N, C-alpha and C positions, 0 to 999 in steps of 0.2 A: 412541446418541443416547437424549434422555428424557424420558418420555412428558410429554403437554403438553393442558391441562385448560386451557378456558376455561367459566366458569358463573357464573348471578347467582342474589341470593337474593330472597329476597320478591318475587317478582311481580308476585303479585295478593293481596299482603299488605294491612298499615298504611302500609308503606315505612320504618317505623320499623327494623329491619334489610336493608333495600337496601345493597347490595352486590354489586360485584363486579372479579372476578379473572381473573388466568393468571397459571397455578402451569406450575412442571419440576419432577421427582421422577425424584431420579437414586438408582440401586442402586450400594452402591455395595461390594464383602465383605460384612462381616455391616452395615453400614451404611446407611439409607437416608434421602437428604438432601431436603429442599425449599424452594425461593426461589419466591416469585412478586410480583406485583405488584397492589395494590386499591384500589378508587375507592370511591366514599362509601363505606360505613360503615367500612368498612379505608383507607380514607384517613386516619383520623383523627391518626398522629401528625407529617402537612403536609411529609413528607423533599420531595417536589422536585414543580415541578408538573403541572399532568397533559398530559402529551407529548400526548394529539388537540388537546386547543387549542393549542399552538405551533402545530397544523393548522388547523384550523378553532375558529374563537376562542366560537363556540356551546357548545363542550364548554366553557366555562370558567362556565359556567352550574347548578347541579345546584337544585333548589326543594327548601323543605324541608321533612322530610314531616311530616305531619299529623300522621299517630296515627288516621286510619280509614283503613279498605278505599278502592280507586279507585269512586269513581261513577263512572267509566265503565262498570265492571266490566271494561275490559280490563287488561293491561297499559304500564305506562306507558313506551312503549320509547325513546320521548325523553328518560327520563332515564341509558340505559345509559350508565356507562364518562363519564359527563356530573359536573362539579365542576373546583374553580379547582386539584385536589392530588393526588396519589396519595402514596403508599405500601407501601415492601416490606413483606415476610414472611416469618418460614419456617424453617424447625425442623428437627431429626437424633431420628431411633431407633439402637440400639443393641441388632443381637440377639444378647443374652448369652450362656453357655456355656450359659447352663441354659436346657434345651429350655423355649421357650414365656413365658418371663420377654424383656421387653423396657424396656428404660428410655430416653425421650424426655424433648425440650428444648425448645420455639417462642421466636421474635417475635413479638407478634400486634401487629397494626399498630392495632388498634382500642382508644378512648380512653375509648370509653363516657361520652359527651357528653354527651347527656340523662338521663340515666342520674345523672351525675354533681351536671348543670341541678337534678332532681326530686332532688336530693344521698339519694338513692339505693346509688348506688354508686361509687368514686373509687378505679382500679385506683392501688398502691401501686409498682407495675414493669409494663410489656410483656414479661418473659418468664415464662414455666411450664415446668414441671418436675413429672414424674407414673413414673409408674411397670404397666405392663401386661404382664396373664398371662392364655395361651389354656387355658382351662381346657379344654371340648371340642374338635371339631370347627366346632359352632358358637357354644361360650357364652367371651367375652372376660367378664373380672373390671380392674377398673382405679383404680387413685387419680393423685389429685396435687393440686399447691400451685399455686392459677388467681392468676395479678397482684398476690402478697404480702401476698394479704390470707385469700384462698378454699377450707383444705384441701376435694378434691371427691373423693367414690367410687363408681365407678360400676359397672355389671353389666347388657352387651347382648350376644343373640344376634342371630344372625344366619341368618333361612331361606330356601333351596332351593325354591324353587316347582316347580321342573322332576323332581324327584328323591325320590323319598318315603323318608323319614331312616328307618322302619324296615322291617325283613327277617321279622319273626313280630311281631302283635299281641297285644296278652293274652286269656285267652280260651278257648270251646271250639275244637278241635281241630276243622280236617272230620270227619271217616268216614271212614276205611282206603273205596281200588276194593272192590265184592264181584261178580267174576267167577262169571258162569255155568263152568261144567266143558265139556269139548266133549260128555265122554255124558251131560250136559244137553242142549247142546242136540242134536244129535244123537237122542237119545230126543223134544225137542218136534217137533223136522223129522218122527217119523215120524207122532206123537201125528198133528199138523197135516195130512198127508198121512192118513192114514188114515179122521180124521173128517170131510175135506174131500167137496166134491160137485163133478165127478163121484169117484166112490171112486179110489180107488189101486191097482192089480191085483196091482201089484208093483214094487221098486225094487231095481237091482243095481251096486254099483259094474265101471266098462270102462274101466279105464285110467286118464287123468285129466277119463273121464265118466262122469254118473254118470244113468247110465238113468232113468225113472222112467214104469211103462206105466197108462194113464188111458184110460179110456170118456170119449168128449168131449172131445177137449181145450179148454179154455178159451183162445181168441187172446192174453191180454196175459203176458208173466211174469210183470208182477208179484200174478199171481194165488199166487206160488208165492213173492217176495217171502223171504219166513223160509225156505227150502228151500233158496233160492237161498243166502239169506245162511251157514246153514249150512255147508253144501259148499265153500263158498268159505272160511269159520274151518279143513274139512278135505282139504282142500289141493286141489281136486279146480276145473279149469278152465272144463265148464262141465256144466251139465244141461239130459240133452238126452230132449226128451219126445215119448212117440208113445201114438197115441191104434192103441188093438186093437178096439176098436169100425168103428176106417173104412179099410182100406188104406190108401185116396184121400188121407188124410189125411198131408200133408211130415210129419217130425221136424220142433219146433223146437225149435230150440238161443240156450239162456240163459246168455252166461256168466257166468259169474261177478264176472269184473271189471267189474258194472255191477252189482253186487248192491247198492249204492248209491242206482244211479237205480233201479230197481225197488221200493226203500223211500216213496224220495220217492214213486212213484205209489201205492205201497200208504195214507200217510200223507195224499195230497191225499182220498183217500176216506176214510178214517178220522178228517177234519173237522167231520163235518159229524152232530149231533145234537139232540135239540130236547127228553129229560130224563132225568129221574135213571131210573136203572138199580137192578130191587130189589137193595134187602141179601140179603146170606146171613151164615154165621157167619163163613168166613172174612175175606169180607170187613170185617165186621165189626174181627177183628182185626185184619188189616196194616193198617186205620183206623187202628184206637190206637194200635199200634208206630207208625206213621210220625208220629204226632202227637204221640208221645212222642220220639222222638225229632228231628222240626224242633222241638219249646218247645227240648229239651239245646242246637238249634241258633241260640238266636233268633230263630227264625221261628215263624212259626203257621200251623197247615193250618188252612184254615175249612171244606171242606168236600174230598169222598174220595168215585172211585168205583170200581169193576172191572170191568171187563166183556170179557167175550171174550179178547184178546190188548188189552186197553190197561188203560192205570190216567189217568184225569181228578181233576188233582188243581186246587184255588187257594189259593193262600196269601199272606198278606202278609207284608213287610216291610217291619217300626219299625227296624231294627237297621244295615245296610250299606249305604257309603255307594254304591253300584254295588247292583245290582238282579241284574250276573252272574254275583258272588260269593255270589250266595242262590240265583239257580238253580244256577250248581253245588253248594251243602252239600245243596241240596233234591235234587237226583238225587241223589247217594252215597245218603241216605235214601232213597231208589225201591228203588234198586239193592238196598239191606243189606233190606228189609222184603216187594216184592213175588216173588209167587211166579214161579218159572224162569217158566214160561212163558205172562210181561206181559213183549210186545219193545216197546211203544208206551205212550211215558211225556209222555202231552198236560199241558202245567203251563199255569193264566191267573194271571198275576201282579192282588193287588187293591190299591187307593189307598185309600184311608179306606171300605174296602168295594165302589168302583167297580171294576168288571170293565177293568184298560188293554189289557194286551198277552199272546198265548198266544204257547208256544213248545212244538211238538211235534220228539220228540228219537226214533230210534230207539235201542234200547236194543244192538242188536250191534256198531253206529257207537260209543256210546261207550264201547262196552268192548274194540273195538281200538281207539281212540282211543288211548285212556288206558292198554291196553297194553302202546303202540307211544309213548305220551309224547311224545304231538302236540298240536297247541295248537286254541285256540279256534275257526279260522277253520274244523279240516280238522268237525269238531263241525253250525256252523255250515253248513254244505255242503250236510249231511246232511238237515240239521231244515226244520223249516218255523216263520215266525214271520210275527203279524200282529197288530194290533191286532183286538181283538173287546169287544162288547157282552156275549158271552153274561157272566150272573149267576152268583154261587154256590150258588145256591140249585137251579138247573138241574143240575148236579151230583150231587149229592146232598145230603140232608138237614145244615145247617149246624154241623160238628162244635165251633166258641165258643158259648158258650152267652150269651145277651145277655138281660136286660144288662148290664155290667163292667164294673171303674173300674181308673184309677192315679193317680197319685202321682209326683211325685220336690220331690225339693231340688236350686235350680245359682246358681250365682251369681248377680247382675247384674249390669252394669257403666254406668254412664252420665259423657261427660265434652263436656265447652268446650273449646275450643280458641281460638287467635290470640283472640282479644278484649286488643288493644294494654293493656289497666288491667290484664285478668283471664289472662295468656297460657291459663292451664291450672289445670280448676278438674276434680270428678271426683264420683263420689257411687260406691259398693260394695254392694250390697242382698243380703240373701236371698228366692229365688224359691218361694212353695211352690205346686206348677203340681198342678193335678188335674182329671180327668174322668170323664164317665159314657157310655156307650157304650150308648145305645136300644136306635135297629141299628146293621149294621153302617156305616149310611152318615148316620144319626143321631146325633147326637155334644155333649153338653155341655161344655165345658169355661173355665175361668177357673186369674188369674194371684194371689195377694196376694203384696207386697212391702215387707220389713222394715230399717230402713234399717239396716245398718250404724257408717259413717263420712260426710261427704260437705263439701262446704263449699260449697256449690251458693247459702249465701245473701248470697256479696259477688257477686254480677254488679247492676249497675247496669239501673233501668228503660225497659223499651222505648218508643221513642219513634215507632213506626212511625203513620203514617196508614192502612194496614189495616188490616182486623178482624187482629187480635193469636193467629192460627191456629198461631202457633210461638215469637213472638217476646216468651210471656212464661211460653218453660221453665224459668225461674232459678225460676216459680214454684208449678210443679205438685213440677219435684223438690226444696222448700222446705218447701210447705205439705202440700206433697203425698209428706212422704219416706219414710213407712208407709201403703200404701196398696193400690188393687185396678189392678193393673193393664192387668186386662183379666179376661169374666166375657159368655161368648156361647154362641149356638146355632146350630150347621152341618148343614146338611143335603146333603149329596154327591150328582151323578148323573150317570149315561151317556148323555147323550142322541143320543147316533146311535156309529156306529162313529166314532172318531175327531175328537167333539162333544165337551164336557164341563162340567153347569152348577157351582156351589157357590152356597147360600143362607144371611145368616145374618143375624144381627142380636142387640143386645147391647153389652155396652163391646167397643169391636174394640181402643180400645190405650188409653194415657195419657191422654189429650186430648179424645178423641174416644168418645159413643156416638156407633151408625148402623143402619140395617135398607139391608139391598142383597142384589146377589151380583152371578156375571161367570161367565162362559160364553165354553170355550176350544175352538176349533180347529185341530185338531193335524193333519194328513196325514201319513197313516207312509209314510216313507222320504222326506220332504219335507225342507228346511234352512227352511224356512216356518211359522210359526205366526201367526194373528190370533187377537183376544180385544178384550174387553168391560169391564165393572166399572161397575156406577148404584149410588148411595150416597146414602140423606139422612142428615148428619151434625149431631149435636147437642154442642153442647163443651162440654165437664165444667166441675168445678168445680175449685180448685186444689188441694181436701184430696182426693180421687182415690176420693172415694167412692161417693156415689151421686147429687148436684146435683150438677144442668145450672145452665148459663148461658143469657142467653137465646138467642145465636147458634144459626144452623142454616144446614143450607148444603146445597144438590142439588149434588153432586158425581161425577163422572166418567171417564169416560177410553175408544174404541182406540186398538189397542198391535199393531203387527206389529212381529215378533220373529224377526230371520233370526239360524243359526248359519252363518259363512262360513265358505270351504274354506279357510280366508287361517290359521297362526302361531292358533289360536282362539280367533282374533278372532269375540265372538258383536256383534250392536245390535239396537236396540232404542229405538222411537219412539212416547210415550203421547202422543195427544192431545187434548185435552176442556178442561173443567173443572176447577176448583182448588178448595181450602181458601178461602181469602179470596175467593171469585166472583170471582178471576179466570180469562179463559181460552189458552191457550198450546199447546206443545208440547213435548216434556221428550226430547232423542236419549243413549242409556246405552252407551256404548262396552266392552265389557271382553274384556279376555282372559283365557281358561281356558286352564290345564295339568292335563295327564294327573294329576295327583295331586288336583285337586279346584279347586290351590286361583286365587281365581281376582281382579283387576286390573286398575282400570278409572275411568273420570270420564266426568260426567254433567253437562250446560245445560238451561237451562228457561230460555223464552223466553215470554213474555207479553203481553199488553196493558198491563200495569199499565208506564206513563212509568218510562226508569231512575230521571231525580231522584224522583221517589213511592219509589217502590224502597225507596231510600235506600242502604244503606254495598253495593257491590258491584253495585250498577245491575241485577243478575241473579241466580236462584241454582242455584249450579254447585260442583262439589266431587269429591272422589275416593272408590273403592268400595275398598274392604281386604275378602276375604270368605274365612279361612282353614278350613275342615272341621277340626273336634274331633279324628278319626284321624292328622291329621296334625301336632298340635299333639303326642299322648301315646300311644302305641300300646296304644290301646282301641278295636275298634269303634263307629259310631257317626256318626251322621245329621244329630247337633245339628254349631252352626257358628260362630267367631265372625265378628262381621258388623262393619264401621264407615264407618262416611261421613264424611270429613273434609271441610270447608263452612269458606271463610275467614272465615264471616261467619251464621247463621242468619235469616232474616227474614218475612219472611209471606207474598210472592209466590213463585207457582211451589210452591205446598208439598200433596203428598196426602196418601192415608192411608196409615197402617203397619200396617196387618192384621197378623197372627201367619201368617198361613200366603193366597197367591196361589197360583194354579192352574199356571202357568206354572214355577215354581221346584218346585211339589211334585211332578210327573207328568214333571218334563223326564231323570232316569235312568229311565223307563220306554221309551223312544223308540229306534228302531231302530239309529240311531249310537253311544247310549250302549254300547249290546248288544256291538255288534259292536265298538267304540273296548277294552275290558273284556274279548273275549269269550276269551281267554286264564282268565280266570276260571271258564270254565265245566267246564274240566281241571284250573286248579291254585287251589281258592277259598282 
């Protein structure tokens, strides 16, 4: 049986490309044959009467396209498969003996009637011929001669959002795993026992049991978690603790198989402290070594303190897309640089200087799992993790010196799609980025843009009756080709555990200055989060320098976020006041793949009547976000972000600052850590 496809073009666009089709495709050896029936634009050759019209006379009528996006904002379903005529179209492809080389020929039923009436293009023939070559698994090149008039070259790329495209990425390799020897573990256990209270009088092996004689035996086996773990690694089945000071106290047996449980109890005791521990020369040396190796791994250690058998570390990850990989690399740094006596790694992740999550890991569990080539879920089973509001300065004096600065150069791409007169306009700029961190949480940053190539001077002026908050984009892109895209000061803070705040002011985006902020509440382990934003915004001059236009507005939203358990679907609802002073709500639905690729759609409904909104009736479109490390084999937190609207109008438009708290902090939540937990072991 052939493959059958039913489809439609230009459902929410201008109607100029409106067409419906029914197509059958069949593979015959090295040949693929396609035959279809088309309506609308695909009925240009008018081969026969519309078969649906033979049954329902209403199907014989089809409105001529207006060249405007539907003012109802909805697909015109009443036009589907309508029209007086229908036509056949089809094609054939041949996979040649040359691997990857295919020859193609097709008969098109599109006569380009509207273009011919406008003297833009008239086909000389309805036959197209071409050749295609599969360069790689994802890249295809082709050439064709179209409609007897136009040569065409094509280069296309396909992306698989489900699977990682690269086995390895360029950059620093993770450090090799440093495992303490059995002799070191035994020595540490002896020293800990000798230094413990009450004193250990002696201990000796007795078959599969390690016997320890102690005065005044503690009731909790967790008191000897490290000794039990060392006994486990040396083949003992249990530890028998006897009280030589009181013969009436029964012998306490601590199974070594429960070493992880005892370690968990010890971890719980280790997670309460409230002051920095004094430095020693050994601490300074270990901190310097860890900071140096972490920097080579593109990580920044902000604070580090060693006390007893524990190391506390606060670090920032501005390089890797997932925090799990950053944790995994940092763990290897600590395993390499920390003295053998250090049994507990307590790691706090910072984002823009604010503490977000702590992860407490028993070193013995890490060594055991990595030696056995285990997975991340085994590590998390022995670990403790939670949100935290402990600042880096509570661990130790800051390792990073302030103020400090950074800069970069990156390409910037703007585009306009779907305009019936100019379907595709583009602009390529060079973005010069720079920033100064005054303190860990206070930053001043900006971006200047220099135009490289642009054709945005071809768009028609806006006819919107609303304040022109977005529809004058062509004036900004044209008159402000070289300008300031962003220049702002921002301050981030942790209000309480799981509650974060951001205040900022300055040039927030290409079209608006503003001052305001946002608050985010993200309970740990929950799928939902709540946020709120409030800004006073002033419209910028078209030259994108420092002058302002008279228009200003108070804008803000309350947001609800939900990460569903279904197919990676995420939902976001924003309700409030928009830039044109209209009020309403925006619903966004995204599907997020494990590779970080996101694909979704949004729709906004406000109190602006459809007729006043103009073409399209309400704001809507598609969203595509592709992480940079998916496109190239380089670790990065940057992403390619594209919003595709059938038409850009002024209703339902929000500010577009460079950073939003929810997106910035998403990688720190427990769900992200668990989903990428294998990177803890194999970064």
